[in-house]
C-alpha positions in Angstrom: 80.1 156.6 106.3 79.6 152.9 107.0 79.2 150.6 104.0 75.8 149.0 104.5 75.6 146.6 101.5 78.0 145.0 99.1 76.8 144.4 95.6 77.2 140.7 94.6 79.1 141.7 91.5 81.5 144.1 93.2 83.9 141.4 94.1 84.8 138.3 92.1 83.3 135.2 93.8 86.4 133.2 92.9 88.6 135.6 94.8 86.6 135.2 97.9 85.9 131.5 98.1 88.3 128.7 98.9 88.8 125.6 96.8 89.4 127.6 93.7 92.3 125.5 92.5 91.3 122.3 90.8 94.9 121.0 90.7 95.9 118.8 93.6 99.4 119.5 95.1 100.1 122.4 92.8 102.5 123.8 95.4 104.5 120.5 95.3 104.4 120.3 99.1 103.3 116.6 99.4 105.9 114.0 98.4 105.1 110.5 99.7 107.2 108.8 97.1 111.0 109.2 97.0 112.8 111.5 94.6 114.5 109.7 91.8 118.2 110.2 91.0 120.2 109.3 87.9 117.4 107.4 86.2 118.9 105.8 83.1 116.1 105.4 80.5 115.9 102.0 78.8 113.0 101.0 76.5 110.6 102.8 74.3 108.2 104.3 77.0 108.5 105.4 80.6 105.5 106.5 82.7 106.1 106.8 86.4 104.7 108.7 89.4 107.6 109.8 91.6 108.7 112.6 93.8 105.8 115.1 94.3 102.4 113.5 94.5 99.9 113.6 91.6 102.6 114.5 89.1 104.0 111.9 86.6 106.9 111.7 84.3 106.3 110.5 80.7 108.7 110.0 77.9 109.2 108.0 74.8 112.2 106.6 72.9 115.0 108.2 74.9 117.3 105.3 75.6 120.5 106.4 77.4 119.0 109.6 78.8 119.9 110.0 82.5 117.8 112.4 84.6 116.7 113.2 88.1 113.4 114.4 89.5 113.1 115.9 93.0 111.0 117.9 95.4 113.3 120.9 95.5 113.3 123.7 98.1 114.1 126.1 95.2 110.9 128.0 94.8 109.6 131.6 94.2 108.7 133.9 97.1 105.6 132.6 98.9 106.1 129.0 97.9 108.3 126.4 99.6 108.8 123.6 97.0 109.0 122.9 93.3 109.2 119.8 91.1 112.6 120.0 89.5 114.2 118.0 86.7 117.9 117.8 86.0 119.5 116.2 82.9 122.7 114.3 83.8 123.4 112.6 80.5 121.9 114.3 77.5 120.6 112.6 74.4 120.4 113.9 70.8 116.9 114.7 69.7 114.9 112.4 67.4 111.5 112.6 65.7 109.9 109.9 67.9 110.8 111.4 71.3 109.0 113.4 74.0 109.7 114.2 77.7 106.9 115.6 79.9 105.4 116.0 83.3 101.7 115.9 83.8 98.8 115.7 86.2 95.2 114.4 85.7 91.9 115.3 87.3 88.8 113.2 87.8 85.6 114.0 86.0 84.2 114.9 89.4 86.5 117.9 89.4 84.8 119.4 86.3 81.2 119.5 87.6 81.4 123.3 88.2 83.0 124.0 84.8 79.8 123.0 82.9 81.6 121.5 79.9 79.0 120.0 77.6 76.3 122.5 78.7 75.2 125.9 77.7 76.7 127.2 80.9 80.3 126.1 80.0 82.9 128.4 81.5 86.5 129.1 80.6 89.4 127.9 82.8 92.6 129.8 83.6 95.9 127.9 84.2 98.7 129.7 86.0 102.1 128.5 87.2 105.7 129.5 88.2 108.4 128.0 86.0 112.2 128.1 86.0 114.7 126.7 83.5 118.4 126.9 82.6 117.3 127.0 78.9 115.4 129.9 77.4 112.9 130.0 74.6 109.4 128.8 73.8 108.0 125.9 75.7 104.6 124.3 75.3 101.9 122.4 77.1 98.6 120.8 76.4 95.2 120.5 78.0 93.1 117.5 77.0 89.5 116.7 78.1 87.8 113.3 77.9 84.0 113.5 77.4 81.9 110.6 78.7 80.9 109.9 75.1 84.5 109.1 74.2 87.3 110.6 72.3 89.7 113.3 73.4 89.8 117.0 72.7 92.8 119.3 73.1 94.0 122.8 73.2 97.7 123.6 73.0 99.5 126.5 74.8 102.9 128.0 74.7 104.9 130.2 77.1 108.4 131.7 76.9 111.3 131.4 79.4 112.8 134.8 79.0 115.7 134.6 81.5 117.7 131.5 82.4 117.6 130.3 86.0 114.9 132.8 87.0 111.4 132.1 88.4 108.8 133.4 86.0 105.0 133.6 86.4 102.8 132.4 83.5 99.1 132.4 82.8 97.1 130.7 80.1 93.4 131.0 79.2 91.8 127.7 78.3 88.7 128.3 76.2 86.5 125.6 77.7 83.4 127.9 77.3 83.3 126.8 73.7 82.6 123.2 74.7 78.9 123.6 74.9 77.7 120.6 72.8 76.3 117.7 74.7 78.9 115.4 73.1 81.6 117.2 75.3 79.8 116.5 78.6 81.8 114.8 81.4 79.4 112.9 83.6 80.7 113.2 87.2 82.8 110.0 88.0 86.1 108.9 89.4 87.4 108.3 85.8 90.0 110.5 84.3 88.7 113.8 82.9 91.8 115.5 81.6 95.5 115.8 81.1 97.5 118.9 82.0 101.0 118.3 80.5 104.1 120.4 80.4 106.7 119.5 77.7 110.5 119.5 78.1 111.3 117.7 74.8 109.4 116.9 71.6 110.2 115.4 68.2 108.2 116.1 65.1 106.1 112.9 65.6 104.6 114.8 68.6 104.8 118.5 67.6 104.1 118.3 63.9 100.3 118.3 64.0 98.0 121.2 63.4 97.1 121.7 67.0 95.1 124.7 68.2 95.7 127.4 70.8 92.3 129.1 70.4 89.8 126.3 70.6 89.6 122.6 71.4 89.9 120.1 68.6 89.7 116.4 68.2 93.1 115.2 69.5 95.7 113.3 67.5 99.1 112.2 68.7 101.0 114.7 66.5 99.2 117.5 68.4 100.7 116.5 71.7 103.5 119.2 71.8 102.6 121.6 69.1 104.6 124.8 69.5 107.4 123.3 71.6 110.8 124.5 70.6 113.3 123.9 73.5 114.6 120.4 74.3 116.3 120.4 77.7 117.1 116.7 77.3 119.8 117.6 74.7 121.8 119.6 77.2 123.8 118.0 80.0 123.1 119.7 83.4 120.0 121.4 82.0 117.2 122.0 84.6 113.5 122.7 84.5 111.2 123.3 87.6 107.6 124.1 88.2 105.4 125.0 91.1 102.3 127.1 92.1 100.2 125.4 89.4 96.6 126.5 89.6 93.6 125.7 87.4 90.5 127.7 88.2 87.2 128.7 86.7 87.1 132.1 85.0 89.0 134.3 82.6 91.7 135.5 84.9 94.3 134.2 87.3 93.8 134.9 91.0 96.5 134.6 93.7 97.6 131.1 94.3 95.4 129.3 96.8 97.5 128.1 99.7 96.2 125.0 101.4 97.2 123.5 104.7 99.6 120.6 104.3 97.1 118.3 106.1 94.4 119.2 103.6 96.6 118.6 100.6 97.9 115.3 101.9 94.3 114.1 102.3 93.6 115.0 98.7 96.7 113.1 97.6 95.9 110.1 99.6 92.7 109.6 97.6 95.1 108.4 94.9 98.1 107.0 96.8 98.9 106.1 100.4 102.2 105.0 101.7 103.3 103.6 105.0 107.0 104.0 105.6 109.4 102.7 108.2 110.6 105.9 110.0 113.3 104.7 112.4 110.9 103.2 114.9 108.7 100.1 114.5 105.6 101.2 112.7 102.4 99.3 113.3 100.7 98.5 110.0 97.8 96.1 110.5 96.3 93.5 112.8 94.8 90.1 112.0 95.2 86.4 112.8 97.2 83.4 111.7 95.4 81.4 109.1 98.0 78.6 109.5 101.5 78.2 110.7 102.8 79.9 107.5 100.1 82.4 106.5 98.6 85.4 108.4 95.5 87.3 107.3 95.5 91.1 107.9 92.9 93.8 107.8 93.9 97.4 107.0 91.7 100.6 107.1 92.9 103.3 104.8 93.6 106.8 106.1 91.4 108.3 103.3 88.8 106.6 101.1 90.6 106.0 97.7 89.5 106.9 94.2 89.2 103.2 93.2 90.3 99.8 94.3 94.0 100.2 94.8 97.0 98.1 93.7 99.6 97.0 96.3 103.3 98.0 96.1 105.9 97.1 98.6 109.6 97.7 98.8 110.3 94.0 99.6 108.2 91.3 101.2 111.1 90.7 103.6 110.7 94.2 105.0 107.3 93.2 106.5 107.3 91.4 109.8 104.6 89.6 111.7 104.5 89.3 115.5 102.5 86.4 116.9 104.5 85.8 120.0 107.6 85.7 117.9 108.9 87.9 115.1 108.3 86.3 111.6 109.7 87.5 108.3 107.5 87.0 105.3 108.3 85.9 101.8 105.3 87.3 100.0 102.2 89.5 100.4 98.9 89.1 98.4 96.2 91.8 98.4 92.7 90.5 98.6 89.3 91.9 99.2 90.4 95.5 98.5 87.7 98.1 98.6 87.7 101.9 98.6 88.4 102.3 102.3 89.7 98.9 103.5 91.5 95.8 102.3 92.7 92.5 103.5 96.1 91.0 102.7 97.8 87.7 103.3 101.3 87.6 104.7 102.9 84.4 103.5 106.0 82.3 104.4 105.9 82.6 108.2 107.8 79.4 108.8 107.3 77.9 112.3 104.6 80.5 113.1 101.9 79.9 115.7 98.9 78.1 114.3 95.3 78.9 113.3 93.5 81.9 114.8 96.4 83.2 116.9 96.4 87.0 117.0 99.1 88.5 114.8 100.3 92.0 114.0 102.1 93.3 110.9 104.9 95.9 111.2 108.1 96.7 109.4 111.5 98.1 110.1 112.5 99.0 106.6 111.0 100.0 103.3 107.4 100.9 102.5 103.9 99.5 101.9 101.8 101.5 99.4 98.3 101.4 97.9 97.9 103.0 94.5 94.7 104.2 92.8 96.2 106.8 90.5 94.5 107.9 87.3 
């Protein structure tokens, strides 16, 4: 007999609809920035986006530690990439240390969660993880209400077998955040942290924390429950992929997105133009004088905020105005959410005012950064 109707509650809406995963690049498939190899830590703090897009490394007080972070092709079945850390030179643990990777979402991402309203819903976090070290690891989810302050819930998971991909799920009890003081007005500001710990000292895991409800955050709550410090073991590894954050009380199968879709999401925060063995065209403009050209660039995707400019080296950028000119400096000006101007300086013996010029490069990169 044909089925004539389907009851609305017979199938979970979240299992049917796309865009379930609030995390960007959870499959670690986009990597505009280079991997980093043999990073020797120097100084009290280190916070860098590198390797897979939207994921950052953070650490404190680990002078002498040497590590790598890469987009690895080691991944569980159904996924192609992971974000992998390797410890090359270990460091003894101390009370004031931590080592983490994290991602952040805009407040826009939380509109459907209803935090700060009577309709607040729970979130479920799921991920695949693999480490050479076994035992109890920890993570944290922080939310940032518009009214100020931060509220956190801690979670733990266990690596049961060394060097084996394991699937983990965590319920985040955001349905308890119904008071208006927790409300996150939709905006491009940071709404949360999702952090995974690989090291912690007692300054960061000695707090009271909470795994059952959100509490007012303090620094000592950062890594509550964490017990395994891979940074103390030379050649130790830790990798993660298939990270999914979704509305509801249960994890659904990982939402696979087209590479082009995920790249567009990542480019809201970071866009990079790279010399790829040919002569990439970057922007067009005109000579302002014999030594300065003014360029206009339209972004591939509208960005979250007004971006900062990063370049490999000014000398990697060339300007053609009838002859090839090598620049000595670049200044970003008039940057907006979808376009910017920049000045290319130092074009000695260039053609004069109002002559059409084109910027290109043979080496390095030109990047715009609007990360959270």
